[in-house]
N, C-alpha and C positions, 0 to 999 in steps of 0.2 A: 573465457572460461565458461564453456558450455555446460549447462546443467542436463544431466541426462535422466532425472528421476521421471517416473511415470506421471502422467498428467492425471488430475482428479476428474471424475464424471462431471458433466455440466450439470448444474443445480437443477435445471429444468427436467432431467431424468430421474431425479431422487424425488419419490412421492412426498416426503415431508417439506422438501424445499419448494417444491411445485405448488404445494398447498399455500405455503408462506408467500410465495411470489403472487399467486392469485388473489390471496387476502389484502395484501398491500395495494395491488392494482384497483381491487373492488372498493376499499376503504377510501382512495384517493382520486379515484378517476373523474369525479366532478369538481374537484377543487381549482381555483384559478391556479395556473403553474403546475398542473398535476405531473407533468412530466419531471420537473426538478424535485418534487416532493416524492414520488415514487422511486425515481432513481436513488435520492438520498436515503430513503428507507431501506432500499434493497441493499445498498452499499453497507449500511450499518449492520443489517441483518446477515447477510451472507459473506461480505468482505470483498466482494468484487462482482462486475457485471459482464458477464461473458458476451459474445457476440450473438450466440443463439437467445440469450436473455434480452439483448437489445431488440432483436426482431420481433420477438414475442411482446415485449412491452410496447413497442411502436404499434404492433397489430392490435393489441388490446386497447390501447388509449386512441386508436384511431389517428395517428399522426405518422408523418413521413419517418422512415428509419434514419434518414438523414438529421433529423431533428433530435433524435435520440443520441445519436452518434457524436453529434455537435456539441451537446451538453457534457457529455463524458469526456470528450477530447479536449474541451476547453477548460475544465476545471479540474486542478490538480488532485483534487480529494478523490475523484474516481479512479479506479483502475480496472482494466479488462482482464487481469490475470491474477489468481489468488496469491495473497501475500502470506508471509509467516506470521506466527503467533504474535511476534514481536517485530516491530518495525525499527531498524537501526538507521538513524539519519545522521549524516555527516554535514555540519554547516560549510558552506563553501562562499559564505560572505567574504568581504575583504579582509577583516581582521582574522578570521579564521583560516582563510587560505594562506596568507603570509606567516600565519603562526604554525603552520604544518599540517593542515587538514588533508592535503593530498598523501602525505606520508601514512596518515592514520588509515585512509581508505585503502591503500596499498596492504596495510598490515591486516586489516580485516578481510581483504580478499584473500590473502595468504591462509589465515587462520581458518576462514570459513570454507573456502575453496568455491567461492562464488563471485560473481561480478556485481556491478551496480545494476540495481533492478531485478536481480536474481534471488532466489529463495533456497535455503539449505533442504537437502533431501528429506529431513525429517520435519519440515514445515514449521520450524521454529523461528528462524530468523530471515529477514529480507533486508538487503542492503539498499539504502537510498541516499540521494543528496537533496539538500534544501538551500536556499540562498541566505536565508539569516534567522536566527531563533531570538534574536534580541539580547544576546548575553555576551556582547563583543568583548566585555572587559574580562571574560572567562575563557577566551580564545586559545585553542581550538577546542570547540564544543561538539559533543556527540549526544544526540537524543535518541533514547530508546523508549518508545511508547512515550509516556508523560514525564519520563525522567530525564533531567539534564546533567551532563557530566562535563565540567569545566577543566581546562588545562590538562587535557588528557595528553598522555605521551604513548608512543607506539608500544612501549613496555608494559604500560598499565592496560592497554586495551583488551588483551586476552582474558585477563581476570574478570574485566567488566563484562564481557560477552558471555563467559562461562555463567555468569549468574543467571542470565536468560536462557541458556541452553537447556537448564535443568528445570526450568519452570513451565 
């Protein structure tokens, strides 16, 4: 399911975001573990850390690019691609998997026209998978942002997704 929407300009090329990036680096460059702190704040503020941003952060913090990339690729919190306004996560823990999570994922892909890790053309929804949200008794579970939906059926899923497409 190839996503053919236009890409967003890199945050480094947008003056307001470049200023924000520079401020975050300046405020944290002298802290122990500055790389992790800076990357965490950039992820929170911008939503992702592009490859040009990684190179820029490494240069500004005077650390190897491999160190920055290593942090981003190790921690699942970080992403190198922009995500939608709402993240739709399907639990693939054992209870959710055997209770029908794969069918929910298929339904979401059909309804939204995107695959796992992709974002809708309107930048509203991104489909992701996770291993366990700790709600096994409610399997299968779908988590959208901080909202948890339990015992979701493929028939219910389009209505749930529609709530987030409008906001």
